[in-house]
N, C-alpha and C positions, 0 to 999 in steps of 0.2 A: 616337860612336854616331850613325848617320844613320837618321832615321825614314823608313819607306816612305811613299809618297804617300797622303794621305787623300782618296780619291776615291769618290764614290757611284757605284753601277752605272748604266748607261744606263737611262733611263725605260722603254724598250720592250724591254729585254733579255729573253731567255728565263728561265724560272724558275731553272735551275741557275746561270746567270750572275748573276742578282740575288742569290740566296742566298750564293754565294761572294763576290760583290762587297761585300755588306753585312758579312759576317764579316771580310773582309780590311780593310775600312775601320775596323772596331772594333779589330782587331789593330793597325793602324797608329796608332790613338789611344793604345794601350798603349805602343807604342814612343815616341811623342811625349811622353807624360807622364813617361817614365823618362829621357828625354834630358837631359844636362847636369847631372845631380844629383851631388853629392859622395857618397862612400860613406857618410859619416855621415848625410846627409839621406835617402839611399835606404833606410837601415835604421832611421831614427828613427820611434819610435812616438808618435803624437799623440793616440790615443784610449785613455784609461785603461782602459776596459772591453774593448778589443780590441787588446791589445798586439802581436799578430802582424800586424795590418793595417798594413803598411808598403808602400812602393813595391816593395821587394825581395820581400817576402812575397807580395804580390798577383801579381807577375810569375811567381813560382815556382808559385803556386796555379793560375794560368791554364795553365801548362805541363802540370801534372798533369791538369787538366780536359780539355785537348786529347787527351792520352794515354789517359786513362780512357775517354772516349766513343768515339773513333775506333779506337784500337788494342785496348783491352780489351773494351768492350761490343760494338762492331760486329764486330771481327774475331776476338774471343776469344783474343787474344794475352795472355800472362801479364802481370799488372801489374808495373811496375817503379818504383823510386823510393821515397821515404820513406814513402809510404802503403801500399806493397805488403805490408809485414810485418803479420801478423795482430795483433800486439801494438802496432802503431804508435799513438802518441798522436793525439788529435784534431788536425786541422790540421797534421800532421807536415810536410807539404810547405811550409808557411809558416815553418818554423823554419830560417831561413837566415842567422843571425848569422855574420859572417865570410866569407860567400860574396860575391865581387865582383858588383856589379850587371851589369857587362858580361858576365860569365859566365852570369848568369841570363837576360839578354835574348837572348844567343846560343842558349841552350838552348830558350827560347821560340820563337825564330825557326826553329830546326831542327825542333822538334816541329810547328809550324804547317806547315812544308814536308811533313813526313810525313803530316799530316792531309790536306793538299791532294792528295797522291798517292793516298791512300785514296779520297777523295771523287771524284776524277777517274775512278777505275777501277770505280766501282759506280753502279748505278741508284739514283735517289732513293727508289724504292719498296723497295729491298733492306732487310732487317731485320737486327738484331744476331744474333750467333752464340754469345754467352757463355751456355751452357745453365743456369748456376746463378743468373742474374740476371733479375729481372722486366723490367728495362729492355731486355733482348734483343728484346722485341717491338716496340720503337721502330724506325721506318723511318729511313733515312739523312736523309730530308727533316726528320723530327722532330728528329733530333740536330743538324742544321744550325740550325734555328730555336732550339733550346735553347742552342747555343753562341753564337749571335748575342746572345741575351738575357743569358747569363752574362757574356760578354765586355763587353757594353755596360754592364751593371750595375757591373762592376768598373772600367770606364773612368770611370764617374761617381764611384766612390770615389777613384780616382787623381786625378781633376780636383780634388776637394775637398782631398785630402791635399797635392797639389802647390801649390795656392793657399795653404794654411796654412804650407807649408814656406818658400816664397820669393815668393809673390804672383803667380806665373805662372798665367795662366788663359786659357781659350779652349776651345771645343769643336771647331771644324772648321776 
């Protein structure tokens, strides 16, 4: 599994380039933190009060978040995946025991590519289309800021989990 480059956007880039650049950098950190782990470590729970917060679980969660915001909230496409069912348990997307990490990372990469196609095709001021959700009022710009925040927060979780697993550390 090769991690994409972790590069900050240019200092003087336009707004769209900066937003996508920061999001892509955080996404690359997710790849980096997942790289080189054994399946056992990728699924190992280290936090007794948060047993689903594993490297594998967080990668699956971020895949869901990308889908939720850009496909479901923004474009009003039907939700898909473990959280799509009305009776889905909380954090259903993080219940990935037995799913290979490489498969989860590939799904994340594919979902990020879909998200980037959506972002590229719309104006930053465009708002969501899912009529049944309050979040539909958010602009694409707001969603990008939110995904940067969400991805960076979980990159921090992964940084800590990775250090606990094998001592690997580093931010950038």
